[in-house]
GUZATOR-685872 format. One record per residue (C-alpha): residue in three letters; z, x, y. Coordinates in steps of 0.02 Angstrom, whole numbers, plus 32768, in hexadecimal, padded with zeros to 4 digits. Example, Ala and Ser with C-alpha at 12.3 -4.5 7.8 and 13.67 -1.06 7.14 Angstrom:
<sites>
ALA, 8186, 8267, 7F1F
SER, 8165, 82AC, 7FCB
</sites>
This chain:
<sites>
MET, 7FFC, 800B, 8006
THR, 7FCA, 8058, 80A2
TRP, 8035, 804F, 814F
LYS, 7FD3, 7FB8, 818A
GLN, 7FE1, 7F4A, 80F4
VAL, 8094, 7F60, 80FA
PHE, 8080, 7F06, 81A4
THR, 7FEE, 7E97, 8181
SER, 7FE9, 7E58, 80D7
SER, 8061, 7DD6, 808B
VAL, 80AE, 7E41, 8009
GLY, 80D1, 7ED5, 807F
GLN, 8109, 7E50, 8107
LYS, 8194, 7E11, 8087
ILE, 81C9, 7EBF, 8061
THR, 81F0, 7EF0, 811A
MET, 823E, 7E34, 8145
ALA, 82B8, 7E64, 80A0
LEU, 82CE, 7F1A, 80D5
THR, 830B, 7EF1, 8187
GLY, 835A, 7E4D, 8140
ILE, 83D3, 7EDD, 80FA
PHE, 83F3, 7F4E, 818A
LEU, 8416, 7E9C, 8200
ILE, 847F, 7E51, 8187
LEU, 84EE, 7F12, 8189
PHE, 84F4, 7EF0, 823A
LEU, 8530, 7E61, 8227
VAL, 85C5, 7EA8, 81C0
VAL, 85EE, 7F14, 8242
HIS, 85E1, 7EB3, 82D4
VAL, 8655, 7E33, 827F
GLY, 86B9, 7EBA, 826D
VAL, 86CE, 7EDE, 8326
ASN, 86D6, 7E2C, 8338
ALA, 8780, 7E1A, 82D3
CYS, 87DE, 7E8C, 833C
ILE, 8803, 7E11, 83AD
TRP, 886C, 7DC3, 8331
PHE, 88ED, 7E57, 834A
ASN, 8910, 7DDF, 83FC
ASP, 894D, 7E6B, 8445
GLY, 88DF, 7E47, 84FC
GLY, 885A, 7E96, 84B1
GLN, 8885, 7F4C, 848B
VAL, 8842, 7F56, 83ED
PHE, 87B1, 7F0B, 840F
ASN, 877A, 7F69, 84B1
ARG, 8794, 8011, 8461
ALA, 872D, 7FBF, 83AF
ALA, 86A3, 7F8D, 8426
ASN, 86A9, 8030, 84A5
PHE, 868C, 80A3, 8404
LEU, 85E8, 8045, 83E3
GLY, 85B8, 8040, 849C
GLU, 85CE, 8107, 84C9
ASN, 85AA, 8161, 8423
VAL, 8516, 81A5, 8401
VAL, 84F3, 8177, 8348
PRO, 8516, 80BE, 836E
ARG, 84AC, 80B8, 8408
ILE, 8424, 8104, 839F
LEU, 843D, 8089, 831D
GLU, 843A, 800B, 83A5
ILE, 83A3, 8036, 83D7
GLY, 8357, 8028, 8322
LEU, 83B7, 7F95, 8315
PHE, 834C, 7F30, 838E
LEU, 82B8, 7F8C, 835B
PHE, 82C6, 7F1F, 82A8
ILE, 8305, 7E82, 8304
ILE, 8246, 7E96, 834C
LEU, 8211, 7EC4, 82A4
HIS, 8266, 7E3C, 8252
ILE, 822D, 7DA8, 82CF
VAL, 8173, 7DE3, 82D4
GLN, 817F, 7DF4, 8223
GLY, 81BF, 7D4F, 8203
LEU, 814E, 7CFE, 8282
MET, 80B3, 7D27, 8220
LEU, 80F5, 7CFB, 8188
GLU, 811A, 7C4C, 81BF
ALA, 8072, 7C37, 821C
GLN, 802F, 7C66, 816D
ASN, 8086, 7BEF, 8108
LEU, 803D, 7B5C, 8185
SER, 7F87, 7B98, 817C
ARG, 7F97, 7BA3, 80BE
ARG, 7FF3, 7AE5, 80AD
GLY, 7F70, 7A95, 8117
VAL, 7F67, 79E2, 80C2
GLY, 8029, 79B3, 80A7
TYR, 806A, 79AF, 7FEE
LYS, 8039, 78F9, 7F90
ILE, 80EA, 7901, 7F3D
ASP, 8192, 7933, 7FA7
TYR, 81FE, 798C, 7F35
GLY, 8275, 799F, 7FBD
ASN, 8310, 7A05, 7F8B
ARG, 82D7, 79F9, 7EDE
GLY, 824C, 7A88, 7EFD
SER, 82BD, 7AF1, 7F6F
LYS, 834F, 7AD8, 7FE7
TRP, 832C, 7A89, 808C
TYR, 835C, 7B35, 80EB
SER, 82DA, 7B8C, 8091
ARG, 8264, 7B30, 80C6
SER, 8290, 7B3F, 8171
MET, 82C2, 7BF3, 8190
GLY, 823A, 7BFD, 821C
LEU, 829C, 7B70, 827C
LEU, 8337, 7BCE, 824A
GLY, 82FF, 7C5F, 828E
THR, 82BD, 7C1E, 8335
LEU, 8375, 7BE4, 835B
ILE, 83BF, 7C7C, 8342
LEU, 8351, 7CD8, 839D
LEU, 836F, 7C5D, 8434
PHE, 842E, 7C90, 83FC
LEU, 8412, 7D48, 8418
ILE, 83C8, 7D38, 84B1
ILE, 845C, 7CCC, 8507
HIS, 84C4, 7D49, 84AC
LEU, 847F, 7DD9, 84FE
ILE, 8471, 7D9B, 859C
ASP, 8528, 7D66, 857E
PHE, 8574, 7E0B, 8546
TRP, 84ED, 7E93, 8533
ILE, 8499, 7E9F, 85C5
PRO, 852C, 7EA4, 8643
SER, 8593, 7F28, 85D0
ARG, 84F8, 7FA7, 85E2
PHE, 84A4, 7F77, 867A
GLY, 8518, 7EFA, 86CB
ILE, 85C4, 7F1F, 8735
MET, 8656, 7EF4, 86B9
PRO, 8707, 7EEB, 86E6
GLU, 8778, 7F85, 86A5
THR, 8803, 7F93, 863B
THR, 8880, 8024, 8606
LEU, 88AD, 8035, 8550
SER, 8945, 807F, 850F
ASP, 8911, 813D, 8516
GLY, 88D0, 8127, 85D3
LYS, 8822, 811C, 85B7
GLN, 87BC, 80A1, 8627
VAL, 8749, 803A, 85CD
HIS, 86D9, 7F8D, 85E1
ASN, 874A, 7F06, 85D0
LEU, 86CF, 7E98, 8565
TYR, 8766, 7E3D, 8526
SER, 8793, 7DDE, 85DA
LEU, 86D8, 7DCC, 85F0
MET, 86DF, 7D6A, 8542
GLN, 8781, 7D07, 857E
VAL, 872C, 7CB9, 8625
ARG, 8688, 7C95, 85B7
PHE, 86CF, 7C2D, 8532
GLN, 872D, 7BD1, 85AA
GLU, 8683, 7B65, 85BF
TRP, 8673, 7AD8, 8528
TRP, 85C5, 7AD2, 852A
ILE, 85A9, 7B8D, 84FE
VAL, 8625, 7B80, 8470
LEU, 85B9, 7AF3, 8430
ILE, 8516, 7B5F, 8453
TYR, 857D, 7BF5, 83F0
VAL, 85AF, 7B92, 8358
LEU, 850B, 7B42, 833A
GLY, 84C0, 7BED, 8351
CYS, 8542, 7C2A, 82C9
ILE, 8515, 7B8B, 8253
SER, 8459, 7BB2, 8269
LEU, 8484, 7C79, 8226
ALA, 84EF, 7C2E, 8198
TYR, 844F, 7BD2, 815B
HIS, 83E4, 7C54, 8185
LEU, 8443, 7CCB, 811E
MET, 8456, 7C5E, 8087
HIS, 8399, 7C82, 8057
GLY, 837A, 7D1A, 80BC
PHE, 8408, 7D72, 804E
TYR, 83CB, 7D38, 7FB4
SER, 8304, 7D53, 7FEE
ALA, 832F, 7E08, 8019
PHE, 8371, 7E55, 7F86
LYS, 82F1, 7DE7, 7F1C
THR, 8263, 7E22, 7F8A
VAL, 8286, 7EEE, 7F6D
GLY, 8292, 7EE3, 7EA1
VAL, 8334, 7E73, 7E7D
HIS, 82F7, 7E07, 7DD9
ASN, 838B, 7E08, 7D5A
LYS, 83B5, 7D65, 7D48
ARG, 846C, 7D87, 7D35
TYR, 846E, 7DEB, 7DDC
LEU, 8403, 7D79, 7E26
VAL, 849C, 7CF3, 7E12
LEU, 8511, 7D70, 7E5E
ILE, 84AF, 7D8D, 7EF0
ARG, 848C, 7CD8, 7F09
GLY, 8535, 7CBB, 7F1C
THR, 8570, 7D55, 7F6D
GLY, 84F0, 7D1B, 7FF7
TYR, 8529, 7C63, 7FFD
LEU, 85F1, 7CC2, 8015
PHE, 85AD, 7D52, 808C
SER, 8557, 7CB8, 80F2
ILE, 85E2, 7C57, 8104
ILE, 8672, 7CDF, 8135
VAL, 8600, 7D40, 81AE
SER, 85C9, 7CA0, 81FE
LEU, 867A, 7C6B, 81FD
GLY, 86AF, 7D04, 8243
PHE, 8631, 7CED, 82D7
ALA, 8655, 7C3C, 82F7
MET, 8710, 7C4E, 8312
MET, 871B, 7CBF, 838C
PRO, 86D7, 7C5F, 841D
ILE, 873F, 7BC1, 83E0
SER, 87E0, 7C4D, 83DF
PHE, 87C0, 7C6C, 8490
TYR, 879B, 7BAD, 84B5
PHE, 8842, 7B5D, 8464
GLY, 8884, 7BFB, 84AE
TRP, 88C4, 7C45, 8400
VAL, 88BB, 7CF1, 842A
LYS, 88EE, 7D31, 84FB
</sites>
């Protein structure tokens, strides 16, 4: 398979989607881990320290560039696959098997991905752009180090119920997207043993719920004052 076929053929696009998807799954683990630091309930000391580490060190910043490239590639390949699938269907199926053929979220990956993209744009505008290019409030850590007070920005932002609702809906979309994407990614890269596939599917369901719930609980916790 040539490099051109990797990005243009149906098989190549699926492999690219799988590999970039696995990378993004690993990123979600790191991201939700940093977010979980808010529940130390220490005024944001641990969270701001973790966020500052990711923001100022060379290796995380390089990985951040790779992350954006993989996100863009994942989106582009996903849109291309969705367009190809729609063009192949042409005339609708005579029999609608519904969930007997596949789960609704497996058939709606394009829609779910679009909702996640819209959520991601809002998230970048709310937090990433101000932390990288804007003027952020500063705070002093316990060791005397001055860092961006991203925690206080979250406290302010998540007092608006409609913003919290958007984030929760984004997390629900992410959960359903992962339920199919997790399983599909590992199957695409060559896992075909039935026993392993059952394990991967179960792990994918569990991962999707835990990670998405972890993200959703962050704005909910700030809105209801469970963390201060």
